[in-house]
N, C-alpha and C positions, 0 to 999 in steps of 0.2 A: 437423618442426617441431610438429606436432600431437602425437607422441608425447612431446615435451619438455614440451609444455604440459600433457598429461594427468599424467606423471611429477611436474611442480612443483606441479600441483593436488593430486594425491594426498598428497605432502609437506605441502602447505598445510592440508589438510584433517585431517591428524594432528595438527600443531602446533596448529591452531585448536581442535580438540575436546580436546586435552591444558589448553590454557589454559582452555577454559571449566569444565574440572573442577577444575583446582588453583587457579585464581585469578578464580573467579567475582565475590567480592566486589569486587576491583581492576576488573574488567572491566564490572561493572555499577553503578560508582559514579557516572559520567556520566549514566547513567538516574535514580539517585537524586537527584542533584543538580538534574537535569531537572524532576523532580516537586516537589522542596523550593522550587524558584524560581519554581513557578506562583504568580499571584495568591490569596493565601490568603483576602483579603477578599472575593472576588466569590463571589457565588452559582452562578455557570456554572465554578467550578475544576475541576469534572470535565472539562468540554468543553476547557479549556486544557489539561489534563494529557493528554488523549487525543488531541489533534490535533497537539500538539507533541512530547510524550513518548513515545506510544505507550503509555499507561497505561490499565487498564481502568477504564470507567464505573462507579462505585460506588453513585451514585444511581439505585435501582432504579426509581423513577417517570421520571425523565428518559430512563434507558435504554430502557424498554419505550416510551415516547411516541415515542422515534426509531425504535424497531424496527417498531412499529404502522404508522408512515408508510412502512417500506421504505427509511431512509434511513442504516441502521446502517454501511452501508459506506462512507459518506462521512465517518464520524466515527472511523475507525479509520487508522492509519497505515497507508501502502501506497507503491508504486512511484511514484504520482502526486506524492506530497508531496516526496520525493527529487528527481523530475524539477524540479518547480517550483523548489525550493532550489536546485539546479544552474543553472537559468536566471537565477535573481537573482544567484548568485554570480558567474557569467560575466559577467553584464552590469556589475558593480561593478567586477571585477578584469580584465576585458578578457581573458577565456578564459585565464587562467594554470591550467594543467592540474593542474600540481602542487598550488597552493594548494586548486583545486576539490576535488580528490580528497581531501586531508587534512581538509577541512571536511566532506566527506560522510561519510567514515570516523568522525568524531567524531560526526555526527549520528547515524549508525547505532548508536554506543554510547549515545549519548542516548537512543534509541529502546528500548533493552534488548536491541538486536540482535534484534528482530523480522524473522520470516521474510520478509514482503513487502518490507521496506526493503534488507536485506540482500542477496536475490534481484535487486531492480532494482540495486543497486551492483554487484554481481558481474555480471550483463548487461552493464552498461555498461563494465566493465571488459574483458569478453571481446570487445565490439564496438571497443575500442580496439584491443587488440592484435591483431585480425583486420585492420583498417585499417592498423596500423603493419607488421605483417609479411606482409600481402596474403595472408591465408589465404582470402578470399572467403566469409566466413561471412554468410549472411543475417540480418537482424535474428532471424527465427523460430530459426534454427539457433542463434544466440548465446543466446537464451533458454532453449532446451532445454539447451544445454552449460551453463548457468548452474544449470539445476534439477539436472541429473546430479552436479555438483560440491556441491551444498548437501544434496542428498537424504541422504546418509550422516550429516551432521551433526545435521538436524533430523528424521530417521527414528525416533529413539529415545522421542518424546514427541509431544505433541497439536499442536506446531508443525508437524508435518509437513502435516497437513490444511491448514493455513494456507498452507504452502508452495505445494501443489498447487493451491489454489485461486486464490492470487495469480498462479501462472504460466499457468494457464487463462486466467484474466481478461488478462492482459497478451497472450497469444495472439490471444483474441479482438479485442482492441483492434487489434493488428497487421494481423489480417485483413481486419476490417471499413473499417479507414481507407483501403484501396486497391480495396474493392468496391464502395463508394456514392460517387457524386459529390455527392449532396445532403446536407448536413449533417444534415436532420432525419431522413432517413431511415437515416442512417449511425447516428445516436444512438438511432433506433428498434431496429434489427437489433441493435444492442449490447446494449439494455436487455433484448432478448427472451433472448439468449443468455447473459448475464450472471445472468439471473433463474435460470437452471438451475445455474448455477455457484455462487450464493450461497444456494442453497437450504438449507445446514445452519444458515446465519445468520438468514435471515428468509424468508419467503414473499412475494412480492412481486405486488401487485394493479397494474391496469390504469393508476389515477391516480399509482403510484409513479412512472411514467414523467416526468410532467409535474414533480413534486417534483425527482427526478433531473436533469431536464433544465435547470430554472433554479438548482437549488442547487449544483451541481458548480461552475460558474464561479465563484457567490458564495464558497463555501468555499476554493476555491484561490486566487483573485485579492483577496479581501477579508478573510476570517475567519482565515487561516492568517498572513498577514503582520502583521495587526493583533494577533492573537492572541501570534506571537513576538516584536513589539516590546513587547507589554505585561509581558513577562517582565524586561524591561531599563528600561522607562520605566513606572512605576506609574501615573502620571495617564492614561495611554491606555486603561487598563481601564475607566475609566467608560464611555468613547465605545464601547468594544467590548462591555461588558455590556449597553448600551443597544440594540445593534444585535441581540445574541443575544435580548434581551427582546422586541424586535419580531419576530423570526423566530419564536420559540416561542408568542407570543400569536397570532400567524396562525396556526401548526399548532394551536393549541386551539380555534380557531374552525372550522377544516377539519375537524379530527378526528371530530367528530360525525357527518360524512357519510361517513366511511371506514371500511370493515369491518375489524376487527381479526382478522387472520390470525397464528396462531402459527408460529413456526419449527419445521420438520419436522426429526426426529432423524436424522442421517446415519451408518449403520452401517458398521462397518470395510470389509466387502466392497464397498459403494459407493465408498469411498475407492480402493480398487484399480481398480474401473471407471473412475472419473475420470482414474487416471493411464493406464489403458489408452487411452482416449478421446483423452488427450494426446499420447502417442507416435504414436498412429496420425493424428491430425490433423497432426502435424510431417511424418510421411512424405508427407502428401497436398501438403503446401504444398512440400516439399522435390521432389516429382516434377513439380510445376508450374513450377519455377523457370526 
């Protein structure tokens, strides 16, 4: 069965790569539509497009403010977004798996097939197949398998680094969730480990942990749902903008007490080191199973 899965995955990778090459305009149309649907009259349009569509934050001042606070990782689409949306879909449609996967696939296309989102979706599919066919994959093994499937697709451009960082972050989340009973210490260990992983994006400082600790639930359970709803119900944009204004006004008050660290450049050989660390850590987890 594993051989069949690898063979099917190889064919899928080839077909998907071909589609990306020849039908890029069609495949990325949902992403362009998502960006176009973002509230245009909002001063926080960049945040709507970033959180929901996976679009780059073009407002330099806004992006640097987020980066200086060490919160850039919360304002880019990730597996967490896909996980939250799947929970919402399953809650509304009573765990209709077919419809759930169709919506998640469409969401992945709306995000421009960003590596972290596609990685999370692929890992979810691998877990489902493992459970259905009783393959016995652990969550970490499913994560590693999804990384192997996507590496040939994203290996030819800068998205490969994003795939590696996303995979490492998910592996750390998986490991720390079982290693600490205290929620606070689990988040603290997670923050310290992710500080290393997100080194190419931003240099995190100690107070960033407090921002991350309190902002993560706000982003996931308040701002993402409100921002997504604002795409379809424009009057809600006013409320969402007011909340964004309150958050960033608070940031402006606190920013004067926080040192501004610049992100460190990550050379290509460090990328290979991260991959080696990822593989080694996976083997350790597998030996402890």
